[in-house]
N, C-alpha and C positions, 0 to 999 in steps of 0.2 A: 418522215423516216429518211435518214441520211444514206442508208445502205442501198445498194442496187438489188440485193437479195437478202432476205432474212430467213434462216434455215434452222429448224429444230428437228427432233427425231420423228415428228409426225405432222409437220406443217411447213409450208413454203409461202412467203410473201414476196412477190415480184414488184419492184418499183419501176414502172414503165416510164416515168419521168427521167430516170437516170440510165436505163438500159432497155432498149426495145429492138431486138434483132429483126431485120427486114428479110433475111434470106437464110437458107440452110447453113451456108458457110458462116454467116454472122453468128448464128446460134452455136455452132460447134466450136467456134473460136472464142466464144465469150468467156469471161471469168466466171459468170454465173453457171454455165454448163460445167465448167471444170470444177467448181465448188461442189456441184451435185455429184459428179463422178467421184470425187474424193469422199463425199458422204457415203456413197454406195460401197466404196472399197472398205470403209470402216465397218459397215454393216456386214459385208462378206467375211471380213476377218474373224468375226465372231460366229457367223452362221453357215458359211459355205466355203470350206477350205479349198475344194476343187476349183471353183470359179475364181477364188481369190488368188491361188497359185498361178492359174492361167493368166490372169490379168497383170499381176505384179512381177512374176518371173524372178529375175535376180536384181530387180531395180528397187529403189526406194518408192514408197507410195506416191511421193510428189512427182518423181520422174515417170512412174507408171501412168499417172493422170495425163501427162503431156503426150505420152506415146499412144494412149487409148484415144485421145481426142484427135490426134493426127491420123490414126487408123480410121476413125469415123469419117473424117473429111475425105479420105481417099475412097471410102466406100460409096459416098454419094456422087463421086465424079467418075470413078472407073468401074469396069466389071471386075468381079472377084478374081479372075485370072490375071488381071493387070495390076493388082495390088501387090506391092513388094514389101511386105512386113511379116515378121514371124507369126503374128496373130492369125493370118489367113490360113496357115497350115492346118489348123483344126477348126474348120468352118462350123462344125456342129457345136463346139463349145463357144465359139464366137457368137453364134446365133443365140445360144442359151444366155450369154452375157447381155446381149442387146435386149432380148425379151425380159430378162430379169430386171435390168435397170429401168426399163419402161414400166413394168409392174410395180417396182419400188417407188417410182415417181407417182404413180396413180394411187399408191397406198397413203400418200400424204394428203392432207387437206391443203388446197392450193388457191391462193388469192392473188389478184393483181390490184394495185392502186395507181391512181393517176390524178393530177390536178387539172385545173383549167388550161394549163399550158398545152395539153393534148386534147382539149375539148372545146368545141364551139358552144356558144351560149344556147341554152335550151335545146341541145341536140343530144344524140346518142352516139357520138363519135367514140366515146370510151368503150361502148359495147362492141362497135365494129373493130376497134383496135384489139380488144381481147379476143374476139372471134377469129381474127386473122392470125393472132398468136397461137390460138388453139389449132388452127388448120396447119400452120407451119410445123408445129410439134408432131402432129399426126402424119403429115407427109414425109417428114424427116425419118421418123421411125419406120414407115413403110418402105422408104427407099433403102434404108440400112437392112431391113429384114429381107427384102426381095433380092438385093444384091447377094447376100449370103446364101439364100435359098437357090439362087440361079433361075428363078422364075417369078412370074407375077402371082399375086393372091387370086383366089377364086371367090372368096367370101370377104366382103368389106363391112366392118362394123364401125359406124361413125360414133366412136366414143368421145367423151369430153377429155381429150388428151392434154389440154391446157389447164385452165383454172376451173374451180368450182364456183367462184364468184368474183365479181370485179367491183371496185369502189371508185367513184369519182369524188374527189376531195376539194375542199376550199378552206382558206383561212378566214375565220370569222373575226373581223376587225371591230365589230360592235360589242366589245367586252363590257359587261354591265356590272361587274363586281368591284369591291374595294380591294385594298392590298392584301387582305387575308387570302385571296384566291389568285394571287399573282402566278403561282406555279401552273395554273390552268391556262394562262394567257398564251395565245398563239398556237394552241393545239389545233390540229387539223379536224375539220368537221366533215361529215359525210353528206354529200349533196344528192347522190343517186347510187343505187345498188342494182347490180345485175346478178341474178341467181340462175345457175344451170340446174333446173329441177327436172325430175326428182333429185334432190340433193341429199346424199347420205353421209352423215358425219359420225365419227367414232370418238368418244371422249373417255378420259381416264377415270372419271367418276360418273356414277349413274343414279345417285340419290342425294337428297339434302341431309346434312347432319347438324349444321350450326343453327341455333335459334336466332331470332332477330331481337336485338336489344336496343333499348333507349339509352343513348350515350350522354355522359355528363360534359364531355368536351367536344369541340368541333374536330372532326376527322382531319381537317386540313392542317391541324397542328402537327400531325404525324405523316403528312404526305410530302414526299420528296421525289416524286416521279419525274422522269425525263420526258419532256414534251415530245421528243422524237419517237417515243415508244408508246404513246397513247393516241387514240382516235376518239372522236366524239360523235355519238349517234343522237341527234336532237329529236327526241320522240314526243309525239302528241299522244298523251295517255288520257283518254276521256277529254275533258275540257282543259286539262293541264298541259304544260310543256315541261319536259324533264330532259336535261342534258345528261346523257350517259357517257361518261369518260371511261373507256376500257383499255386495259393494257393489251398490246398486240398479241401476247401469248394466249389471249382468250378471244381471238378473232372469230372463232366459230360462233360463240354466243353473240358477239357484236353484230355479225352479219345476219344471224338468224332472227335478230330483232326486226328485220325488214318484213318478215312474214307475220309478226305479231303486233307491232306498233306502227302507227302512221308516222312517216318520216316528215319532219317539219321542213318547210321551204326556207330559203335563205332569208326571206323577209320575216318570217315567223321566228327564225332563230336569231334574228338581230335584236329581239326584245328580251328583257330579263326573264329567265325561266322561273317556274314555281319551285322547282327542286333540281338538285344535281346529285348524281351518283358517281362515286369513284370505285370502279370495279377492277380489282387487282391491285389494291393499295398495299405497297410493300412496307407495312407497319409492324409485321411480325406478331400480330395479336390474335390471329385465327378467330376472327369474329365478323358478324354482320350486324350493323347498327345504323341508327339514324339520330340526328341532332337537329334541333331548331335554332337557327341563328336569328335571334330577335333583331339585332342591329340591321341585318340585311333582309329581314323578312323572307328567309330562305330555308327550306328543309334540305339537309345535307345527309346523304347516305354513303356508307362505305362498306366494301367487302374485301377482306384481307386477301392478299396474293397467296394462293395455295393450289395444288393440283386438284384438291377436292372441288373447287368452284368451277371446274370445266363442265360440270353438270349444268345444263341450261336453266334448270329450276332456280338456281341461285340468282341468275340475271333477272329472270321474270319476276320472281317474288320480291326481290329487292326494289325493283321499279314500282311494283304494285303496293308495297308497304309505304313507300314515299307518297304515292298517289292517295292511299287511304288516310294517312294522318293529315295530309293537306286538305282533303275533302272534309274530314271530320271538323277541322278548324273552321270550315265554312258552314257547318251544320248539316252536312250530308252524311248519310249512313252507309258505310261500306258493306257490301253483300258478297260473301264468298259463296258463289252459286252459279246457276245458269238461268237466263231469262230468254224466253221465246214468245213471239206473237204467233198464235195459231189461228189461221183463217180457214174455216170449213167451206165446203163447196156451196153450202146454202147461204154463205155470206157472213155468218156469225164469226166474230173475232174475239179472242181472249188473250190477255197478257199473263203468262204463267211463269212463276219464279220458284225454283227449287234451291234451297240453301243447305250447305253442309261442307265439312272439311274434306281434304283430299281422300279419295277412295270411297266416299259416301254413296256414290251411284247416281250423281246428278246427270252427267252427260249420257250415261248408259240408259237411264230412264227416258231421256229425251229421244235418244236413238230408237228405243223400243216404241215410243209413241209414234215416231215417223212411220215405222214399218206397220204397226198395228192399224193406224188410221189412214193407210195409203189410199183407200177408196173413198174416204170421207173428207180428208184434209186437202184443201186447195193449195195452201202455201204455209211454210214455216219460216219465219224471219228470226234469225238469231241476233239478239241484242248484246248478250254476253254469255260466254261459255265457262267463265271461271271467276271473274271479279267485276263487279259493277257497283252502282250506288242507288239508293233510294233518297228522294228529296220530296219535300212538301211544297206544293204551289197551289194557291187558291183553294186550300182545304182538301186537296187530294194528293195521294202519293204517286209519284212517277219514278220510273227506272231509267237509268242510263248505263251504257257500257264503258269500258276502258280500253279494250283491245280490238283490233281488226282481225285477229287470228285466234286459233285455238291450239293450245299445247296439251295434248291428251295422251294417255297410255294406250298403246296399241292392243294390249291384252284385254282391255275393258270395252273394246269396240266390237261391233258385229264384224266378222271376218272380211266382209266386202267393203266396209266403210273406208278404210285407208286407201283403197285402190281407186275409188271414185274421183278423188281429187289429187292423186299422186303426182300428176304432172305439174302441180303447183306447190307441192309440199317439201318440207325439210324433215328428214328422218334422223333420229338419234339412236345409235346402238340397236338396230333392229334385231340383232341376234342375241340380245341379253334380256334379263328380267327388267321390268320397268322401262321397256323400250318406249320411246315417245315419238310423236309426229307433231309438227307445227303446220297447220293448214289455214289458208285464208277463210274467214268465217262471215264477216259482215263489212260493208263499206263504212268509212269513217262518218259519213252523214247520218247513217242509221244509228250507230252507237251513241252519237252525241245528241240525238233527238230525245225528247221526253215521252216515255211510253207508259200509259196507265197500267196499274197493277190490279189484276182480277183474282189471282190466287197466289198465296205465299205459303209454301210447304217446306218443312224440314225433312231432308233426306235421311231417313233412319236406316242404317245398314246393320244394326246390331239386334234389334227387337224382332219378336216373332209375329207381329201384327201382319195383316194382309191388306194390300191395296192402299187406299187413300182414307185418312181419318181427319175429320174436322174437330178442332179443339174449341169448344164454346167458351170456356173460361179464359179470359185474356191473361190473367196472371199465370195460369198453367202453361199457356202458349209461350209467353215470354220466357218462362223458366226453361222450357225445352230448348228454345233457340239459344238462350244465353249460356246454358250448360255446355252446349256444343259437343255432345257425346258422340263417339263413333268407335268402330272397330278398325284399328290401323291395319293397312294392307301392305306395308313395306315400302311405300314411296318416300318415307322419311326415316329418321332414326327410331321412330316410335313403333311399338308392337303392342298387341292386345287392345283392351278398352282404354280409351284416353278421353279427356275432356279439354276443350279449349274455349276460352271466353268468346261467345258468339260465333263459335266455329271458325274463327278468323285470327290466326297467329300473326297476321300481317298488318298490324296497326291497332285494331280494337283491343287485342289482348294487352298491349303495352300501354294503351291510353283508355283504360276501362272507365275512369270517372267521366271523361269527355264523351265516350261512346254511350254510356248508360242513359244519359239525359236525352240523347238523340233517339235511342231505342224506344224510350217511353213515349216520346212525341210521335214517332212513326207508327207504333202499334196502336196508339189511341186513334190516330187518323185512319188507319186501316179498318178498325172496328166501326168507327162512325160511318164509313162508306160501305159497310157490309161486305168487305173483301173477305174471301175464304182464307182462314188461317188454320193450318194443321200440320200433318206430317204424312209423308209417303214412305212406305216400307220397301226397301230394296233387297234385304238379306245379303247384300254383296259382301259384307264383312264376315258373316258367320257361315255362308254357303256360296263362295264365289263362283263355283262351277254351275250352280243351279240358277238358271235365268228366270225361273218361274216367278220369283218375288218381283223382279223388275217388270215382267210382263203384266202382273196383277196391278202394280202401281201405275203403269201406263194405261191400263184399262180404266182405272179410277179417274185419271186425269181426262181421258177422252170422254167419259161419261159426264164429268163436271162440265166440260165445254159444251157438250150437246144439250144439257139440261138447264143451263144458266144463261 
């Protein structure tokens, strides 16, 4: 990024390589501070005529910015009685302006970026630099506030006055692609991320609308992105490496990936990835899609630039779609579900997998199982909470995960659940329907280990059955899973009863022929090993307020674990 500051109506990116104020005076004299004051005046012009008139008076906005910055510099040096500017004549309004611009600043999502020029090898200097900047902004605001009040504060709240997150970047010189991908060359890669958690982000979109399509042409043919406007998050997704190239306007989604996917090291990112994703592709097509480049043996995903894709689900599901098609190519079966290893206090351990599309009740049933078996369960190890894989090894089916975090609906969790890990979590739109949280779920070593499968149940949120039902007939069982029926809950554009091939619109639906063969192999192997195959009834789609169905399902799971 060539600019010192990148500013939109709801986001700020500070480039510490080009501008890093060391003192209050440096801060208030900087072009970046003046740019934000001008931004605030534009806001006031439309929203608060009283403050706007006080600030601009009979000047142009450009001259008002200069005068306001000079006024701020005097306030940090002199007492209010010593300041000789017209603004000081109305201290009450001056204080309202200072508090207003501070609140306006905090209403933006704020990020800092820096490269190795401000960072020692394998150190956290970038974190210290960002923290010092945070403290500088906070102390500057307090000085301005206290000068205008004529007294010190009595209560001090240590708010994150600076950024919400900071990125340490590097140039990945080990570019492994042919000329088709030259537009991606020299884009900055993310080496480390600092999140100030709990991190609360507000996005303009709160659900997915676009389906995922199999493309006939390589998205790179329509990519003309400026390398200075993109960053790359090199993600380890299960056993795969996926380079996520995202436009800076979607920094919230790029940064939030740090809570969901393992970040590849420089050494790991120096190797050819299995997939790449262009997120915020300015192709004007309004689509999400993927393409297999046979010449480069590379899966390529693309999500068109749009305000709609600010919803994090677009980022997450695009990455997982690439993961799923790449794993099917290897003969592994993508599972849209949740897998946990339950260990009882008597030492008995079972691998439990619940499969179903969004809103089926997978995570909710696992949460209910945790509460229900509190006095019997010694440990619950999460392998995956949304997307994983089954594979066959030595005649047995094993599960692996893909994500180190969980992206879940706040509405579907027990009220206490979001608060248990809130100090490590990223929240999206907590005041809206379909509010979400990303919280760390499992170490990377756990999700990439092979875990035996003891129970495989379809999460049925639409039927009136109770508890857990074993399906003895293999063909009937396969038909239930393949039909992928559910009652949609409003997390996507769907409503009412819907069906999705193998309950997975992220790869299996688009590659049904490839997927069906793997399904047959896996289900045959499960049956040969006497693995429980069936369905668990959650009632979440037909009676979302009634938790009785989920509890009954959890009771059935606990009974299975105890008796088998």
